[in-house]
N, C-alpha and C positions, 0 to 999 in steps of 0.2 A: 484399490476399489474398482472393479469394472462391473459393467452391464449396460444393456440397451437404454436407450433415453427415457426418462421419467419413470424409473422404477424405485426412486428414492435414495439414491447414492448420496446426494448432498445432505439430505435429511439425516441419514445415518452418520455420516461424517460429522455433523454438527453435534449429535447426539454423544458420540464417542469422543470428540475431542472437548465437549461441554463450551461451545463457542457457536457464533453465529457467523463463521468466517465464508462459508459457501452459500451462494444465492440459492433460494429455494423458490420455485414458481411453478405452476401446473403445466405450463408452456414447455414441452419436450425440447431438450438441447439447449437448456440454458446455460449449463457448465461447458467451457470450451478448453481452458487451460487446466494443467494440474495443479491443484490446491494441497498443499502441504500443512499438516496439523500434528501435534502431539497428543496422544490420547494415555491417560494412567492406567496401568494393568492392575486387575485384582491381586492384592499381595505386595503391591510397590513396584517401582520401576515404570517406564515410559516406552512406548513404541511410537514410530512415526507412520503416519496414516496418509495416503496419497489418493484424493479423490479425483477422478479422472472423467471426462466427457464421454457422453454416451456412445458406446461402441457399436458401429454398424459397419460390417464387411463390405457390403455392397449398397451403395447409394449415391445418388446424382448432387446432393447438396454440396454446394461448393465449400463448405468448412469441413465436411467429413474427413477427406484425406488428411488434414491438418490434425483434427482431432484425434483421428486413429494413430497417427503417428505419436502424439503426446502420450497416448494410453499405453503403447508399445513400449516406449521408454521407461513408462513408470513400472510395466510387469519385468521388463528385463533387470531391472533394479530391485525387485522385491524377494523377500525370504517366502512371502506367501500372498496369494491372491484371494480376496473377498468377491465372489460372483454373485451379484445382486439379481434376485428374480422377483418378478411380481407375483405374490400368491394369488391376487384375486384374479389376474388374466390368465394364470396357469403358464406352463412352458409353450411358447410360440415357435414357430420356424427359426426367427432371429436368434432365440436364446439356445437352440440346439445348434445353429452355426458357431456361436460365440463358445459354446462348450466344446466342440470340436476343435475349434481353433486353440483353446486354452490346454486341451489334452496334448495337442501337438506340440506346444511349448516345454512340457516337462515340467512346469512349475506347480508346487503344492497348491491346490484349489479348495476353498471352503464355500460351498454354495449356500446362500443365505436368502431364504423365502422372506420378503417384506410383507408388510400389511397383513400379518397373521392374525390380527384382531378382527379383520372381517369374515363374515359368514362362510362356513365350509372351506375354509383355507386348509385347516388341518386334515380334513378329509381328502382333500386333493394333493397333499404332500408327496403321496406316493408317485405320483406322475413325474415328480422332480428326480426321482431315484433313476428314472429311464435316461437321464442325461449322463450317467456313468461317472459321477463325480462323488458318489458317496451319500452319506445321510445329510440332508440339509438341515441347518439350523433356523428355527422358526422365530422371527422377531416383528416387531412393530416399531420402526424407527420413529415414527410421529409420537407414539405413547410411551416407548422406553421400555417395553415388555420384552422379554427372551435375550436381553442382552448378555445376562450370565450364560446361557447356552452357547451364544456365539462366543465368548471368551473361552469356553471349554473346547469347543471345535476348532479353535485357532491355537490354542496353547501348545500343542504337540509340535507345530511348525515354527514356533519361536525360541529364541535363546532363553536359558534360564533367568529367572527373575534375579537382577542385582539389587539386594536389599540395601545396600551402601549408596545407591544411586542418588544424587542430590537433585531436587526439582529445579528446574530453570527459574530464574529470577530474570525481573526486568533489566537489570544490569548487563545481562547475558547477551541483550541484544546489540550491544555496542552502539553505534550512531545509526538510529532509525532513519531512513531516507525514503520519501515518497516521490515517485516519477509521476509529474502530472502534466497535463496539457490537453487541448483539444484532439478530437479523433484524429488519426493517420498522420500523426507528425514524426511517427518513430520511437514512441515511448519502449515498445516491447522489444525493438530491434536494439536500442540502447542498452536495456537490460541484458539482453543477450550477449551483446558485445563485451560489457562489464564482466560477465560470468564466463566468456567464452564458451558459450553452451547454448544449444537451442532449447533453453528452458521454456521460454515463453511462446505462445501461438502467435506467429507473424504473418500478415498477410496484407495486400494492397488493399484490401476491402475495408473502408472504415467501421469501426466499431467491433473489430474482431475480440478485443478483449472485454469481458463482461465483469468477471471476479477481480478483487484485488488480491494480487499473487504476491507473497513475500518469500525472499530468498536470502540466505545467509551468504556473504562474501567476506573473506579475509584477506587483506591486501596490506603489504609492509607492516605487519603484526598488528593491524587495525581491524577490527569486526565491524562490518556494515550490515544492516538488515534492508534490503531494497524491497520496497512495496511498488509493483507495477500496477497502476490504478486505471479503470476505464476512462476512456475520453469523454471529457464533461462538455456537453453542448449547452446552448441556451434553452431556457425552458420551452421555449415555443417551437425548438427543433427536436425536442426529445419525444420518441414514441412512449406510447403506454407501456406497461409490462415489464418486462426484464431491462430494457434499457434505462428506465426511470430507477429501478432498484439498483443497477450497477452504479449509476451517479450518486444514489444516497450513499453505497458503500464506499464510493472513491472519497466522498467528503468525509466519511467516519474515519477512513484509514490515513487520510490526510493529517488529521488531528492527532494520530498516534506517532507522527514522524517529528524529529527536530528539524529536519530539513526537507525542502521540497525542491527538487529540480524541475523547473519550469521548462519544458521542451517546446521549441518554436521551430516554425520551417523556414531555413533559410531563403528558399526561392519564393514561397508565397508571402513572406514576411511577418511583421508582428501586427497582429489584428486586435480589434476591440474583443474579440472572444478569448484571445489569449490573457489580455487583461482581466477578463472576468474570471477566468481561471486562478490566475495569480492573486486575485482579490481574495477569493476564498481562503487562500493559504495565508495571506497577510492578515486578513481579519481574525484568523484563527490562532494568530501570534506564532507563525513558524518562519524559521529562516529561509531564505530564498537564494537560489542560484540560476540564472538565466542561461539555459543550454540551447545554443543555436545549431540545430541539427541539419544534414544534408549541405554541409558547408562544400562538400566536393562538387557539387552542382553549380556552384556560382563561379562564373567565368572570370568577372573583374573582381577580385577580393577587396581591393581598396575602396571602389565604389560601392560595393555591397555592405562593407563594415560602414560607410557613412551613412548609407540608406537604413540600415537596422539601427545604428544609433540614433538617428532621428525619429523612427519609429517608436523606440523605446522611450525617448523622451516625451512622446506625445501620448503613448497608450500606458506606459508602466511609470509614471512619475513617482508612485509611492515605493518603487524598488531602484531607482535609478543609481543607488549606491551599492547596489548587489553585484557580486562578480558576475562577469561573462564568459563563457566557454564555447569557442567555436569548434565544432567537431563533424566528423562524419560516422554515425554508427555502422554505416554499410563497409566502409573499409577501415575503420578503427583510428583513423588520424585524429590527433587531439583529444582522443579519450583519456590518456594519461593525466591531462592537467585536471580532470574533475576531482581526482583524488586529493591533492593538497587544497583544492579550493573547498572540499566538503569538510576537510579536518579544520580547516581556519573557521569557516561558519559555525561549525560545532563548538570549537573553542569559544568564539563569541557569545553563542547562544547560551551556554552554560557558565559563563565567566561571572564571577563575583568580586566586584571592585572593592579594595580596601576602603574604608570609612575616610582616612586621611587624604588619599589620592581623590576620591569623589568630592570631598567638600574643598579642597583646593582648586579643582577645576570649575566647580559651581560658583565659588567666591568670586574667582577671578573673571569668569562670565557676567555674573549678576552685577559686580562693581563697574566692568566695562560698559555695560548696558542694563540698567535695572528696568523692570517692568513698568509701563505706564500705570498711574494710580489716580483714582478721583479723590482719595482722602488728602487731608492736609498732612499727615505723617508720611515721612519717607518711606519707601517699601524697605522691608528689612528681611534679609534671609538668615534664620538662626542656624538651620544645620540641614543637611540633605542624608538620606540614608537609603541604601538598596534593599527593598523589601522583599524582593523575590527574584529569582533568575529563570531561565527557561521559557520564555524570554525575558529579559532584564526588566524590572519595574523599579521605579524611583520615586520617593516621596520627598518633598521639599517642605519644611516646616518655616512659615513665614508669618508675618503680621496682616498680609493681605485678606479681605473678607471675599473676595471672589476670585475665581481662575482668569489669568490675563488671556489676551486675545490668542487664538489659535497659531496665529503667525509667530508670537513669542514664544509659545510652547514647542514650536517647530524649531524655533532657533536654539534653544535648549538641547534638544534632541539631538540636532547637529553637532553641538558642542561635544557632547558626550561620545557621540558616534566618532568623531575624529580622534577624540583624545584617547579613547580606548579600544578602537578597532572594531566597532560595532558594524561593520560593513555586512549587508545583507540580513540584518537581524532587526526585527521591529523592537522599538523601545517606548515604554509606557512610563510617561512622567506625569505625577499628579502633585497639585498643590494643596497644601494642608495650612488652612488659614487660621488665625486667631481672633475670636468674636470680641467686640468692645475695646 
C-alpha cells in the first residue's frame, strides 16, 4: 500500500485488517516504518498487507530517503500494489510522479481513490484515468464504503483462495517479545540484527520509530513475535500529536507481550528514564530482560560492567533478578545470548508449579520464618495454590485477618523465585485470611 503522505493509507490498512495497528493522525508523515497485517479475503483465506510511509520521490526532509527505502522494499516483495490517492484533492504532480515510478517497476498496480464519500469525487474520478494505471476503485477508508469494489479490482492479481486455510490463532505467535526503551538506545537496530534484515527504519535521529512494528522470527525451532515499539519519554518531554499517540501505542503493545527487552545505552548508562520505561512493563506483569546495547563502545569492560551493575541496583531494584545481556546491535556480538535468555524467561512466565512442590516450599519458608501477628493465635498456613500463570499468581490460605507487612510478602516472593527459577518474572502473592 503506497501513496503520498496523508491520503489515508493507515486508515485503509486498519479498515482492511480490522485492527488499530497503524497510527492515524491528521499530520502528514506519521507512518514511517512498514506495518504488516493480515486481512481476510472475501470467500475465505487471508492476504498480507504492508502499510508504508508516505512516498515522496524528491524532498529535503531528513526521513524521506529512509521512508522511501522502506516503501521500495515492500513494493519489491509484493504481488500487487494498492496506490492510494486523495479523491478530494484530485491527482496532483506528486501523484503523477509516483504513478510513473510504479509503471517503471512493472508490478501490478490497483489505483484506489480514497475519500469517495466527499462531494464531487465521483465526477472527478475520470481525472485519475490519466495516470495510466486503469480504472480506480472508489472507497472511503474512514466509513468503509467501496471496500467490495477494491477487493474485486485486487482479485485478478492474487493467488486463488485457499478454502482449507486455517485462521491464525494466538498460539501461532510463539513467544511475543516487545523491545522497549527510551528513544535512540538502538531498539530498531537490535530488531534488524536479530532478523538480519533492514526491516525497521534506523536513524541517529531520536524518535524515528512511531508505530509499534511486529515481525515474526524463527530461531532454533522457536517462533518469536518481535514488537519494536516507539521510544517512551517522560510526559513532560513528549510533544503533542503523533509522538503522544506513539507512546500510547507502545504501552498498548507492551501489554501484548510475554517478555520485554529493556534496551539501555552502555555509554550513557542506566538512567531514571530507563527505570520509568521498565516500570511500565513490570506493572503490566511482563517478564523482563535487561539488554545493554552499544557494548562495543565501552573501552574498559570490567569497570563498565561494575558501573552498570551499580546503576541497575540504584534505578532498577524491582528487576535486579532479571537476566542481563551485554551486546552490540551494530556488529552483532553477544546477540546470540538473547535467545536462551528469552526462552528461559518465557518458560518461567508460563510455568505452572505442581501443588505438592509449591506447598512444600511454602511450608518450609513459613515454618522457618512465620509472619508477625497481633493475634494471640499463632499464624497458620493451611495451603497455597497457584491461581494463574503468565505471570504467576499465588494465593496463600491462612488464619490471618490482615496481609503481613510488604517486606514479609517480598521475602515470600524471593523464596518462590529462587525455588522455581522465576528470574525476570513478576510474582503476585495474595494472602487469603479467615475471619473470626
